[in-house]
C-alpha positions as CSV (number, residue, x, y, z in Angstrom):
1,M,31.3,27.9,15.7
2,N,34.8,26.7,15.3
3,D,36.3,28.7,12.3
4,R,39.6,26.7,12.6
5,L,38.2,23.6,11.0
6,T,39.6,22.0,7.6
7,P,39.2,24.6,4.8
8,I,37.6,23.7,1.5
9,A,39.9,22.9,-1.3
10,A,39.3,24.3,-4.7
11,P,38.0,21.7,-7.2
12,D,40.5,19.8,-9.3
13,A,40.6,21.6,-12.4
14,A,43.3,19.3,-14.0
15,C,41.3,16.2,-13.1
16,A,38.2,17.8,-14.7
17,E,40.0,18.7,-17.9
18,R,41.3,15.0,-18.2
19,V,37.8,13.7,-17.6
20,G,36.4,16.0,-20.1
21,R,39.0,14.7,-22.7
22,Y,38.3,11.2,-21.9
23,L,34.5,11.6,-22.3
24,D,35.0,12.3,-26.0
25,C,36.9,9.1,-26.4
26,L,34.1,6.9,-25.3
27,T,31.9,5.1,-27.9
28,K,29.2,8.1,-28.6
29,P,29.2,11.4,-30.4
30,P,30.9,14.0,-28.2
31,G,28.5,15.8,-25.7
32,S,25.6,13.4,-26.7
33,L,24.9,12.3,-23.1
34,G,24.4,16.2,-22.3
35,R,24.2,17.1,-18.8
36,L,25.3,13.5,-17.6
37,E,28.7,14.5,-19.2
38,A,28.8,17.6,-17.2
39,L,27.9,15.9,-14.0
40,A,30.7,13.4,-14.5
41,V,33.2,16.2,-15.0
42,T,31.9,17.9,-11.9
43,L,32.2,14.6,-9.7
44,A,35.6,14.4,-10.8
45,A,36.6,17.9,-9.9
46,I,34.9,17.6,-6.5
47,T,36.6,14.3,-5.6
48,G,39.9,14.8,-7.5
49,E,39.4,11.4,-9.0
50,D,39.3,10.4,-12.7
51,F,36.9,7.7,-11.9
52,P,35.0,9.1,-9.0
53,R,32.5,7.0,-6.9
54,V,29.4,8.2,-5.2
55,T,28.3,5.0,-3.5
56,P,27.5,4.5,-0.7
57,P,25.7,7.6,-0.2
58,G,24.8,9.2,3.2
59,V,21.6,10.6,4.0
60,V,21.3,12.8,7.1
61,V,17.9,14.3,8.3
62,F,18.3,17.1,10.8
63,A,15.0,17.6,13.0
64,A,13.9,20.7,15.0
65,D,11.0,22.7,16.0
66,H,10.2,26.2,15.4
67,G,8.6,28.7,17.7
68,V,6.7,30.6,15.0
69,A,4.5,27.6,14.6
70,E,2.4,29.2,17.3
71,E,1.5,31.9,14.9
72,G,-0.5,29.5,12.9
73,V,1.6,29.4,9.7
74,S,1.4,25.6,9.1
75,A,-1.4,23.5,8.2
76,F,0.0,20.9,10.7
77,P,0.5,21.3,14.5
78,Q,4.3,21.4,16.1
79,S,3.7,17.8,17.5
80,V,4.0,16.4,14.1
81,T,7.9,17.1,14.1
82,A,8.4,14.5,16.9
83,Q,5.8,12.3,15.3
84,M,7.5,12.3,12.1
85,V,11.1,11.6,13.7
86,A,9.4,8.7,15.3
87,N,8.4,7.6,11.8
88,F,11.8,8.1,10.5
89,V,13.1,5.7,13.3
90,A,10.4,3.2,12.3
91,G,11.2,3.3,8.7
92,G,8.0,4.5,7.3
93,A,8.9,7.9,5.7
94,A,9.5,8.7,2.1
95,I,13.2,9.2,2.8
96,N,13.3,5.7,4.5
97,V,11.9,4.1,1.5
98,F,14.2,5.9,-1.0
99,S,17.3,5.4,1.3
100,R,16.6,1.7,1.3
101,R,16.4,1.7,-2.5
102,L,19.9,3.4,-2.6
103,D,21.5,1.3,0.1
104,A,22.2,4.6,1.7
105,R,23.5,5.1,5.2
106,L,20.6,7.2,7.0
107,E,21.2,9.0,10.1
108,V,18.4,11.0,12.0
109,V,19.7,13.9,14.1
110,D,17.7,15.6,16.7
111,V,19.3,19.1,16.9
112,G,16.2,21.0,18.4
113,V,12.9,18.9,18.6
114,A,10.5,20.1,21.5
115,G,8.6,16.9,21.8
116,E,9.4,13.4,23.2
117,L,11.5,11.2,20.9
118,P,12.5,7.6,20.9
119,A,15.6,7.0,22.9
120,S,17.3,4.8,20.3
121,G,17.6,5.1,16.4
122,I,18.3,9.0,16.7
123,V,21.6,10.9,17.2
124,H,20.7,13.1,20.1
125,D,22.6,16.3,19.7
126,K,20.0,18.9,20.9
127,V,21.0,22.5,21.3
128,R,17.7,23.8,22.5
129,P,14.2,22.4,22.3
130,G,13.0,24.4,19.3
131,T,13.7,28.1,18.4
132,A,11.7,31.1,19.8
133,N,9.0,32.4,17.9
134,L,10.7,34.8,15.3
135,A,7.5,36.8,15.1
136,R,8.3,38.0,18.7
137,H,11.9,37.4,19.5
138,D,15.1,36.5,17.7
139,A,14.8,32.6,17.0
140,M,18.1,31.8,18.9
141,S,21.3,33.4,20.1
142,R,24.5,33.5,17.8
143,E,26.0,31.0,20.1
144,E,23.1,28.6,19.6
145,A,23.1,29.1,15.9
146,G,26.8,28.3,16.0
147,S,26.3,25.4,18.1
148,A,23.9,23.9,15.6
149,I,26.4,24.5,12.7
150,E,28.9,22.3,14.8
151,V,26.0,19.6,15.0
152,G,26.0,19.5,11.2
153,R,29.7,19.4,10.9
154,R,29.9,16.5,13.3
155,A,27.1,14.6,11.2
156,A,29.2,15.2,8.0
157,E,32.3,13.8,9.7
158,R,30.5,10.8,10.8
159,A,29.2,10.0,7.4
160,A,32.8,10.6,5.9
161,V,34.3,8.1,8.5
162,A,31.7,5.7,7.8
163,G,32.7,5.5,4.1
164,C,30.1,7.6,2.5
165,R,31.1,8.9,-0.8
166,C,28.2,11.5,-1.3
167,L,25.9,13.4,1.1
168,I,22.3,14.0,0.9
169,V,21.1,16.4,3.7
170,G,17.4,16.5,4.6
171,E,15.2,18.2,7.3
172,M,12.0,18.0,9.4
173,G,10.5,20.7,11.1
174,I,6.9,22.1,11.2
175,A,7.0,25.9,10.2
176,N,10.4,25.5,8.6
177,T,9.3,27.1,5.2
178,T,8.4,30.2,7.2
179,A,11.8,30.4,8.6
180,S,13.6,29.7,5.4
181,S,11.4,32.2,3.5
182,A,12.2,34.9,5.9
183,M,15.9,34.0,5.6
184,L,15.9,34.1,1.8
185,A,14.0,37.4,1.8
186,A,16.8,38.8,4.1
187,L,19.5,37.4,2.2
188,T,18.5,38.4,-1.3
189,G,16.2,41.5,-0.7
190,A,13.5,39.7,-2.8
191,P,9.8,40.6,-2.0
192,V,8.2,38.2,0.5
193,A,5.2,37.8,-1.8
194,E,7.3,36.4,-4.3
195,L,8.9,33.7,-2.0
196,V,6.2,32.2,0.3
197,G,4.3,29.2,-0.9
198,P,1.9,26.7,0.7
199,G,4.6,24.7,2.7
200,T,2.6,21.9,4.4
201,G,-0.5,23.2,2.5
202,V,-1.7,26.6,3.8
203,A,-3.8,28.5,1.3
204,G,-6.2,31.6,1.0
205,D,-6.1,33.7,4.2
206,A,-3.9,31.4,5.9
207,L,-1.2,32.0,3.1
208,A,-1.6,35.6,3.4
209,H,-1.4,35.4,7.0
210,K,2.0,33.5,6.7
211,R,3.2,36.1,4.5
212,A,2.4,39.0,6.8
213,V,4.0,37.1,9.7
214,I,7.3,37.0,7.8
215,E,7.0,40.7,6.6
216,A,6.6,41.9,10.2
217,A,9.5,39.6,11.5
218,L,11.9,41.0,8.9
219,V,11.0,44.5,10.1
220,A,11.0,43.5,13.8
221,R,14.2,41.4,13.6
222,A,16.2,43.5,11.1
223,P,18.9,41.0,10.2
224,D,22.0,42.0,8.6
225,P,22.3,40.4,5.1
226,A,26.0,40.5,5.1
227,D,26.2,38.3,8.2
228,P,24.9,34.9,7.6
229,L,25.0,34.0,11.4
230,D,23.0,37.0,12.1
231,V,20.4,35.9,9.7
232,L,20.3,32.4,11.0
233,A,20.1,33.6,14.6
234,R,17.3,36.0,14.0
235,L,15.2,34.2,11.6
236,G,16.4,30.6,11.1
237,G,16.0,27.2,12.4
238,L,18.3,25.0,14.3
239,E,17.9,22.1,11.6
240,I,18.6,24.9,8.9
241,A,21.8,25.7,10.9
242,A,22.9,22.2,11.0
243,M,22.4,21.8,7.3
244,V,24.8,24.6,6.8
245,G,27.4,22.9,9.0
246,A,26.8,19.6,7.1
247,Y,27.4,21.3,3.8
248,L,30.5,23.0,4.9
249,G,31.9,19.7,6.7
250,A,31.2,17.4,3.8
251,A,33.1,19.9,1.2
252,S,36.0,19.9,3.6
253,K,36.2,16.2,3.0
254,R,35.8,16.4,-0.8
255,L,32.2,14.9,-0.7
256,P,29.9,15.8,-3.4
257,I,26.6,17.3,-1.8
258,L,23.3,16.7,-3.5
259,V,21.0,19.3,-2.4
260,D,17.3,18.8,-1.8
261,G,14.5,21.3,-2.2
262,F,13.5,24.7,-1.0
263,I,14.8,24.6,2.7
264,A,17.9,22.8,1.8
265,T,18.7,25.3,-1.0
266,V,18.2,28.3,1.5
267,A,20.5,26.4,3.8
268,A,23.0,26.0,0.9
269,L,22.8,29.7,0.0
270,T,23.5,30.6,3.7
271,A,26.5,28.2,3.9
272,C,27.9,29.8,0.7
273,R,27.7,33.1,2.2
274,F,29.8,31.7,5.2
275,D,32.4,30.2,2.6
276,P,31.9,30.9,-1.2
277,A,34.4,28.0,-1.7
278,L,31.6,25.7,-0.9
279,R,29.6,26.5,-4.0
280,P,31.4,23.9,-6.4
281,Y,30.6,21.1,-4.2
282,L,26.8,21.6,-4.4
283,I,24.8,19.4,-7.0
284,F,21.2,20.4,-6.9
285,G,18.7,17.5,-7.1
286,H,15.4,18.9,-8.0
287,R,13.3,22.2,-8.4
288,S,10.6,22.2,-6.0
289,D,7.0,23.6,-6.2
290,E,7.8,26.1,-3.5
291,P,7.8,29.7,-5.3
292,G,10.9,30.7,-3.4
293,H,13.0,27.8,-4.4
294,G,13.5,29.4,-8.0
295,R,14.8,32.5,-6.4
296,A,17.1,30.7,-4.0
297,L,18.5,28.6,-7.0
298,A,19.0,31.7,-9.2
299,A,21.0,33.2,-6.1
300,L,23.2,30.2,-6.5
301,D,23.3,30.0,-10.4
302,A,22.0,26.6,-10.0
303,E,20.2,24.2,-12.5
304,P,18.8,21.2,-10.8
305,L,18.8,17.7,-12.3
306,L,14.9,17.0,-11.9
307,A,11.7,18.9,-11.9
308,M,8.9,16.7,-10.4
309,A,6.6,19.2,-8.5
310,L,7.9,18.0,-5.1
311,R,7.6,19.8,-1.8
312,L,8.0,17.2,0.9
313,G,11.5,17.9,2.2
314,E,13.3,15.1,4.2
315,G,16.0,14.9,1.4
316,S,13.5,12.9,-0.7
317,G,14.0,14.9,-4.0
318,A,17.8,14.5,-3.6
319,A,17.4,10.8,-3.1
320,L,15.3,10.6,-6.2
321,A,18.1,12.4,-8.2
322,F,21.0,10.3,-6.8
323,P,20.9,7.6,-9.6
324,L,21.8,10.2,-12.0
325,L,25.2,10.4,-10.1
326,E,25.6,6.8,-10.2
327,A,24.9,6.6,-13.9
328,A,27.5,9.4,-14.5
329,T,30.1,7.6,-12.6
330,A,29.2,4.2,-14.4
331,M,29.3,5.9,-17.7
332,L,33.1,6.8,-17.0
333,A,34.1,3.5,-15.6
334,E,32.2,1.0,-17.9
335,M,31.7,2.6,-21.3
336,A,34.1,1.4,-23.8
337,T,36.5,3.8,-25.7
338,F,36.5,4.0,-29.5
339,A,39.9,2.4,-29.6
340,G,39.0,-0.3,-27.0
341,A,35.9,-1.4,-28.9
342,G,37.5,-1.1,-32.3
343,V,35.0,1.4,-33.5
344,D,35.8,4.1,-35.9
345,D,36.1,7.5,-34.3
346,R,35.0,10.1,-36.8
347,Q,36.3,13.0,-34.7
348,A,39.9,11.3,-35.2
349,R,39.9,11.5,-39.1
């Protein structure tokens, strides 16, 4: 992992203050557009622009396999990872549908898929073909985790060079809720039973087994919660590490980052442990149905924009929230001021 890349600048507080004052000049009662106004101020602070833009958005989906799938922690076999990547390439997944509606630049990155993939339509940047089974071995080495972080940084750089003004990061990897739950337990000290949900749809005895696998792995792997790279290497996934890198890379470019669901939020928490300066660049798209998501959001003091009982991943929930960012920027750019519209401003009397 290269620690000498561009640092993350502090948000532009002066710009945020100007935009806050300007919002009170628009033809509406002060604060009447609620969180949309706060979102506009946040976007101004991130970008350093009084009239920020978030279009076009960039969507990056990182894909990788997990060795822990062999423990039976998912309702789907590991082969589905490669099959779903092919579906992304064919344009048939939810994130494809939503990205088309947003006119987003969509990139699919293979950072660690074990199966065969199409030759084209994918960025092939594989670190290794899936992680080791975290129930029996460290998921990967520290060097491999660092390499996967760099995959994410490169993807963020490509999005910025392509002119994207906002980044949505998604993932695909069978058994990655197991890895994410284990990481969240290690990073926060929260009981596994409060974090682990159905993921792809496991329930009953299978859900109890999933929890037991994670609890045993936490004991066997004994990650250092003060060392995020250690947590990633011992318990994480290659696509989760790539998400960490994408967040850090996008923030260094002053790009707003729209965070997706449970796995994406665990990656965001991990990235903030690498560099707390990242946190102001993160906007949380939705609250998922995974029980651990609430704990991850609380650890980041985050309040998502939507709550729609989603748990798909792929960046789909963040894509659904993106129009709110567009609305916030349009409000700033297009609403009339009291003076410009010839409307009396009660606050000025």
